[in-house]
C-alpha positions in Angstrom: 28.3 -0.6 10.5 27.7 3.1 11.1 23.9 4.3 10.6 23.6 8.1 9.1 21.0 9.3 11.9 20.2 12.3 9.4 18.8 9.7 6.8 17.2 7.6 9.3 15.3 10.6 10.1 14.0 11.4 6.4 12.9 8.1 6.0 10.4 8.5 9.6 9.3 11.8 8.1 8.7 10.4 4.6 7.0 7.5 5.9 5.1 9.3 8.3 3.8 12.1 6.0 3.3 9.6 3.6 0.8 7.3 5.9 -0.7 10.4 7.1 -1.8 11.3 3.7 -2.6 7.8 2.4 -5.3 8.3 5.1 -6.9 11.0 3.2 -10.3 10.9 1.1 -8.6 12.8 -1.6 -6.9 10.7 -4.5 -4.5 13.5 -5.5 -3.2 13.2 -1.6 -3.5 9.2 -1.8 -1.0 9.8 -4.6 1.5 12.0 -3.2 1.5 9.8 0.2 1.9 6.9 -1.9 5.0 8.8 -3.7 6.6 9.8 -0.2 6.3 6.4 1.6 8.0 4.8 -1.6 11.1 7.6 -1.3 10.9 6.8 2.1 11.4 2.9 1.4 14.1 3.6 -1.0 16.0 5.9 1.2 15.5 3.2 3.8 17.2 1.2 1.2 20.1 2.6 0.9 20.6 3.4 4.4 20.6 -0.3 5.1 22.9 -1.2 2.2 25.7 0.4 4.2 28.7 2.9 3.6 29.5 3.8 -0.3 32.1 1.5 -1.9 34.1 1.4 -5.3 31.7 0.1 -8.4 31.3 -3.5 -8.1 33.2 -4.3 -11.6 35.7 -7.5 -10.9 39.1 -6.1 -11.0 38.5 -2.7 -11.0 39.5 -2.6 -6.9 39.8 -4.6 -3.7 36.4 -6.9 -3.4 36.0 -5.7 0.4 36.0 -2.2 -0.9 33.2 -2.7 -3.4 29.7 -1.5 -3.1 26.7 -4.1 -3.0 24.7 -3.9 -5.9 21.5 -5.9 -4.8 20.0 -2.6 -2.9 20.7 -0.5 -5.8 19.1 -3.0 -7.7 16.2 -3.0 -5.3 15.6 0.7 -5.4 15.4 0.4 -8.9 13.0 -1.8 -9.0 11.0 0.1 -6.3 11.0 3.0 -8.5 9.5 1.0 -11.6 6.8 -0.6 -9.4 6.0 2.9 -8.0 5.9 4.3 -11.2 3.3 2.1 -12.5 1.1 2.7 -9.2 1.1 6.2 -9.5 0.4 5.9 -13.2 -2.9 4.0 -12.0 -4.0 6.3 -9.6 -3.4 9.4 -11.5 -5.6 7.6 -14.1 -8.1 6.8 -11.5 -7.8 10.4 -10.2 -8.5 11.7 -13.5 -11.4 9.3 -14.2 -12.8 10.6 -10.9 -12.6 14.5 -12.0 -14.1 13.5 -15.1 -17.6 12.1 -13.4 -17.8 13.7 -10.6 -16.1 17.2 -10.6 -13.7 16.2 -7.8 -11.3 13.4 -6.6 -12.8 12.4 -3.5 -13.5 8.8 -2.7 -17.1 8.1 -1.9 -18.5 5.7 0.6 -19.5 2.4 -1.0 -23.4 2.0 -0.8 -23.1 -2.2 -0.1 -20.1 -1.2 2.5 -22.1 0.6 4.7 -25.5 -1.7 4.4 -22.8 -4.7 5.3 -21.3 -2.7 8.3 -24.9 -1.7 9.4 -25.8 -5.6 9.2 -22.7 -6.3 11.1 -23.7 -3.4 14.1 -27.3 -5.0 14.1 -25.3 -8.7 14.0 -27.9 -9.9 11.6 -27.6 -12.3 8.6 -28.3 -11.2 5.5 -31.3 -12.4 3.1 -29.2 -14.5 0.9 -27.8 -16.5 4.0 -31.6 -17.3 4.6 -32.2 -18.3 1.0 -28.9 -20.9 0.6 -29.5 -22.6 4.0 -33.5 -23.0 3.1 -34.5 -21.1 6.4 -32.6 -24.1 8.4 -30.4 -22.6 10.5 -27.3 -25.2 12.2 -28.5 -24.7 15.6 -31.9 -26.2 14.6 -33.0 -29.8 14.6 -32.9 -31.5 11.1 -36.5 -32.1 10.0 -37.4 -35.8 8.8 -38.6 -36.0 5.0 -37.7 -32.5 4.2 
């Protein structure tokens, strides 16, 4: 099986640029990154499918010369999934623009509080309430 090196470079460039944009804070850049990754995956499916062949209609040509229809079906499915995901991200970016005037993803306040607890190696108040102040290393009190 002969692989087209140019298409492999295109796949690598699309995937690399897509991952770079996906790691940004702007939802618009995340959206473009998702589209680039999706296109990279679609081209990768076509590269992996092998050489082009005749149409896969029984009786129209030799069976060994027919193209495999499965990669084409996978690409069509990936396009539909990407369309739905892009529509969702576009709606999120539009709503963020309406509420905040920008489409940047903000830090979650609860996430930063949990991160601070993890750095301090502390437990939350709800853990103490659920264990009634009794830690697993403490001996169990009689009559409690």
